N, C-alpha and C positions, 0 to 999 in steps of 0.2 A: 507541534508534532514534527518529528524529523522524518523526511521522506527518503526512502531508499531510491537512489537513481542509478544504482550500479548492479542491478540484478542481472545475472548473466544467463542467457538462454542460447544454446547452440542448437540450431534446428536445421535439419537436412531434409528439404522437400524438393524432390526432383522436379515437381510440377512448377516450382517457382524459381527455376534457373534464371539468373539475371536479377533477382530481387535481393540478393545478398542475404543478410541476416534478418530480413523483415518478412512478415507475412501480412495478410490483409484482414481487416475487420471493418465492415461497413464502409469500405472504400478508402480507408486510410491505413498506412503502415503501422505495425506495432513493433517496437524495438525489442530485440532479443539479446543483444550483446552491447554493453558499454564498458568503458574502461576508466573513466576519469572522475567518478564520484563515489563517495561513500555515504552511509546512512546519515552522518552528521552534517553533510553539506547543506541540507535544507532543514530549517527549523520553523515550525508554526508557532509564532509568538502569541502568548496569551495576554501580553501587556497592550492594552488599547484604551482609548479615551471614550467617554460617553457625552462629550460636550455637544449641546444641542446644535443642529445645523438645519437651516431652512432648506427644504428639498424642492427643486423644480419638478414639473410634471415629467414622469418617466416616458422617454421616447421608446418606440418599438425597436428592439435590436434588429440590425440589418440581417437578413437571411432567415428570419423566423416569422411565423404568423401569429405568435403569441402576443396578446395585449395584456397590460397590467395596470392597475390603479395603485399608485404608491400610498402607503399609510401616511397619516398626517403628522405623526409624532416621531418620526425617525430621528435617531441620534447617530453619531458618526464614529467610525473606527478607522484606524490606519490599515487594518488587514482583515477585518471580518465584515461579512454582509449576510443578513438573514434575520433570525428571530432568537431572542433570549427570553426565557421564562424564569421568574423568581417566585418562590412560594409566599403567599400572603401570611401564612402561619409559620410556626417554628417547627412543624413536623418534618419538613424537608422532602426532597424527591428521592425515589428509590428505583425509578426506571425511566428510560427514554427510548423512543423508536422512531423510525421514519424510513422512507424510500425515495430514491431518485434515480435518474438515468445518467450514466457516465457520459459527460459531454465530449464532443469532438472539439478540441482546442486548436487555436492557430495563433501565430504571432509574427511580427515583422523580424524578430530576432531568431537566431538559430537555437537559442536556449531560453526557455520560459517555463512557467509552471502555474498550476492552480490546484485547488483541492476542495472536496465537498465532504462534510462529516456531521455526525451527531455526537453529543457529549453531555456529560454531567460535570458541573463545577467549572472553574476557570474564569468566572465573571467577577464574583466578589470573594472568591477563594483561589489561592494559588494551586490547589489540587484540581486536576482535570483528568477524567477518564474518557477517552474518545475513540471512535473508529469511523473509517470512511474510505474514500478513494482519492488517490493523488493522480494528477494528469501532468505529464512532463514532456517537453520537447528537448531532446538531446541531439545537438547538431542537426536540427531540423527533422528528426524522427521522433515518433511518439511512443511513449510507454505509459501504461495506466495500471495501477495496482491498488489492491485492498490493503489497508494498514490498520493497526490499532496502537494506542499509546496510553501509558499511565505516567503522566509527568511527575517528577522530572526525569524519569528513566527514558532511554532512547526508544524511538518507535520501532515496531516490529512489522515487517512486510509479510503479508500472508500469501498472496498469490497475484498474478497478473490477470486482468480481465479485458475483454474487448470493449472498444468504444460502442456505446449504445446499449450496454448491459443495464438491466434494471437491478439495482441493489436494494435489498430490504434488510435493515440492520436494527438490532435491539441490544441494549445494555441493561442488565437487571441482576439482582442478587440471586444466589442459589436458594432453592427452597429450604435447604437444610442449614444454611448459615448466612447471616446478613453480612459477614465479612468475606465471603467467597462470591465473586461476581462472574457472570457469564456474558460473553460478548459473542453474539451469534449473527449470522448473515446468510442470505441466499443470493444466488446470481440467476437472474431470469426465472425465479421461482423454484430453483433447484438447490438443494443442499450440496455442499462441496466436500471433497475428501480432505482438503486443507481446512483446518479449523483452528480456532484460538483457544488455548488452554485456559481453564478457570484462573481468574486473577484474585489474589488474596490481598485484602486491604486491612490496615489497622483501623480501630474505631474512630480515630481522629480524622483519617483520610476519608472514610466512609461518610462521616458527618460533613466534611468539607465539600465533597462533590454533591451533596444534597441541597446546596444553596442555589443552584441554578441548573437549567437545561438549555441546550443549544441545538440549532439546526443551521449550519453555516456553510457558505462558500467563502474560500479564503485565499489570500495571496501569501505564499510562503516567504520566509526570510532565510538568510544565511546563518551560519553558526555565530557570526558577529552581529546578528540582529539587523542586517541590511536586507531590505526587501528585494527579492529577485524580480526580474521582469515578469509582469503579470500577463499570462496568456489570455487571449480572448476566448470566453467560454459560452457566449450567446446566452440563452435562457436555460436555466436549470430548474425543473419543476420538482418540488418536494410534495409528497403525498403521505398520508397516515402519520403526520407529525404528532406523536402522542407523548405525554409525560404522565407517569403513574397510571397508564392505561386509559387516560382521558385526553381529549383534544387539547392542543396547546392553549387554546383560548377559553378553556373551561373556567368556571368561577373558582376563585382561590389562587389563580395565577396572575402575576403582574407581567403583562406581555410587553416586550420592548423590541420593536423593529429596529434594525441597525443597518446603516449604509457604509460601504467601503469608499473612502475618499482619498484623493491624492494629497501630497504634502502641501499643495496650493489650495486645498479645500474643494476641488472639483469632485463631483460624485462619479465614481467609476462603476460601481455595482450597487444596485438598489433592490430591496425586496418589494414584491407586490403586496397589496392588501391581502389579508387572509380570505380564503374562499368561504362560501356560505356554510360549509361543513365545519369551519373553525380549525381545520387541521391540514390545509393545503395552501401553498403559496409558491411563488417562483422568485429566484434571484435573476436579475436582468443586467447584463453587461451593456452599459450605455455608450461604450466606445465604438468606433467604426470598425467593422470586421476587416482585418487585414486582407489585402489582395496580394497574392504572390504569383509570380510567373513560374511555370514548371521548368525544372532544370533540363536543359537540352542534352540529349544523348545522341551519339553519332555512330553511324553504321560503318561498314568497311570502306565505303567510298567517301567518307567524310561528310555525308549528307545528314542533316538533322533527322532523327527518328523519334516519333512520338512515344513517350513512355506509357501513355494511357493505352495505346494499341497493344503494346507488349504485355502490359498488365492484364488487359482484357483477355488476351489469348491464353495467358497462364490461368486465369480464373476459369475460363471455359474448359481447359484441360483438367483442372482440379475437379470441377463439377462433374465432368464426364467420368473421371476415375472413381468418384464416390457415388455414382448413380444418382446425382441430384438433378433437379430441373436446370437445364443449361440455358443461361441467358447472358453470361459474362458479367453479371452484377453481383456484388457481395451483399446480398440481403441477409436477413436474420438467420435463415436456415444455413446458408453457406458460411456465414460468420461463425455460427456455433460449431459447424463441422471443422472449420479451420482451428477454432479454439481447442477442440478436443485433440487435434493432430499435434499442435505445438506444445500442449501441456503433457501429453502422454509420450514422453521421450523414452527411447530405449535405455536400458540400464547403463550401458557403457557410455552413452552420451551424457546421461544424468550424472554419472560418477565424475566425468571430466569437468562438468560444470561445478559440482560441489567442491572438487579439489581446487579448481581455479578460484572459487570464492574464498576458500580457506587460505590459500597462499597469498591473497591480497593483504592479509592481516599479519604476515610474518613481521616480527619486531614489536608488536603490541605487547606491553609489559603484563606480567602476571599480577592479578589482584584477587585475593580470596573473596569469593562471592561475586566477582565481576562478571558481567555478561554484555559488555559493549566495547567497541574499539576506542571510544573516547575516555573510558574510565579503567579499562583493563579487563582481562578475562581470567577466570579460573578454568580448569580443564573441561568440566561439564558445561559451564557457561559458554565457552568457545564452541563446543560441538553443537549445542542447542542453537546458538546464534547462526552458525553456518548453515545448518540444515533448515532452519526457519526461513533463511533467505531464499531457499530453493523449494519452499512449499511443503516441507516435512516437519511436523510438530513432534518434538521429543520431550520427555520429562526433564526436569531441571537438574537433578543430581545423577552422578555416574551410576550409583547403586540401582536406581530406578531405570536408567537408560539401558542397563544390562538385561532388563526383562523384556525389552521391545524387539520386535522382528524375529528373525530366524537364527538360531545358533548354528555356527559353522566351525569346522576344524581349521587349525592353523594352515594346513596345506591347501585349504580351499579359499584362502583370502583373495579378495578382488578389490581393486580400487573403489573407495567409497564405503567399505565395511568399517564398523566400529571395533576398535581394539580395547579391551579392558585389562587392567593391571592391578595387582595387589601391592601397592607401594608401602603400606603401613602394616597391616596385619594379614598374614598369609591366609588365602582362602576367602578374603573379603574385598570386594571391588572398592577401590579408592582413587582410581585414575582412568581416564579415557582419552583416546586419540582417534584419528581418522587414517586408515591405511591408504597410501597413495601409490602403492606398487613398488617393485624392486626392493622388497624388504625394508621399506621406509614408512614412517607415519608422521603426521603433523599433529601437534598438540600444544597446549598452553602449559608449560612447565614452570615450576616455582623459581628455578634459577635463570631461565632464559626467556620466559614469556612464550609467545607463539613462535615455534621453531620446528624444524624437521630433524628427526633422529633416525639413524639406521637401527633396525631391530637386532642389536648385537646380543652378546651373552647376558649382559645385565638385564635387559628388557625381557629376554626369553625366560630368565630365571624367575621373574615375577609375573609372567604372562598368566592371565586368568581365563580368557576366552574371547570370542568375537561374535558379532551379530551383524546380520544384513537386514537393513531397515527399508529397502526399496527394491 
């Protein structure tokens, strides 16, 4: 899975003056703006070994009260830890589900990552359909996101979520078609406005992913298959781990626990034994939790000033403004309120974020059917990709995109609006771009790839219409 580490959020919260582009969730900052990474920077490798490894007794991770008993038959992987199911019969799997709590990661490095996910395929087949959460430290600041991926296509980021959120995810085929699959999730028991569109598979791919089911904590790798620094994730508890609607330990499943090991063979993350319900377990980080010293901040007189005191006063002010119980602590209620504030951005702010996202990909070449910066974009693939990065799901082709949102007149165009053009047959939508203001739009053109054009006489002559989708 390729993790997006460059999702841009510009948030203006007067209550958090001094916190920069971060807000708080469960006592830790959540990153809103980064500049240095693209989707392709992290790749979750599915290539791992199952060579048997004798496993010592799992020690209780520092900072938790969770105890676990390691299963006796663990095998090893260079980047996966958790459980893999394989069907005993040839019928294959058609659904997988599970829930977990997004962990609060830490690391000695300024940049590190981890991920938790469920999936079908990827063990004995190269085909893998997965969804989960990625947790990343960017220059010491934290960003956590929901993602999904159909390998070998690049991953799609759905939305950011706070640390401590309970994610419940399901992958299953549509009732009407075994080749159309639904990837659904809730956050803290609530459905989200950001959703994953149905995924179409061919029969061979659908058969491939039916060969295994996974519930995994993972160490990401770079585009060059180099493992990135693994963040400390403590204990991650998985619940309701089901395959074909039954517990992962149900008869007919070959259950394989797997531990993540270092290049020297040391166990880094190990799964616990399954619970008595046969559908719950935990992955346990066996490394020592990093201890970091808070960065000193200095007042006007050059004296050190505690960042925790300033943060607490900001939290108190926020709780007061939102009529919450005032205690200066970011508990679940305050965290959810913060989450709503930073995801419900004003239209002008959201437009700026979308345009900034689009402009990062200027120069990416055109490719018919393309929808990723690594392989190229066509016009509608580019628009869909950019808006998906910002939590807005659009149809795949321009003709269908022209039916979404609210139609607007040319004179009413605002940054972030979609512009539709008839480049082939007059009166039929065949091209789309994003209006960026000052009579300009950004698009993936056949001749120049992702670029910015002024809306001159030619474009006006083939202008079809515009839509506002947020």
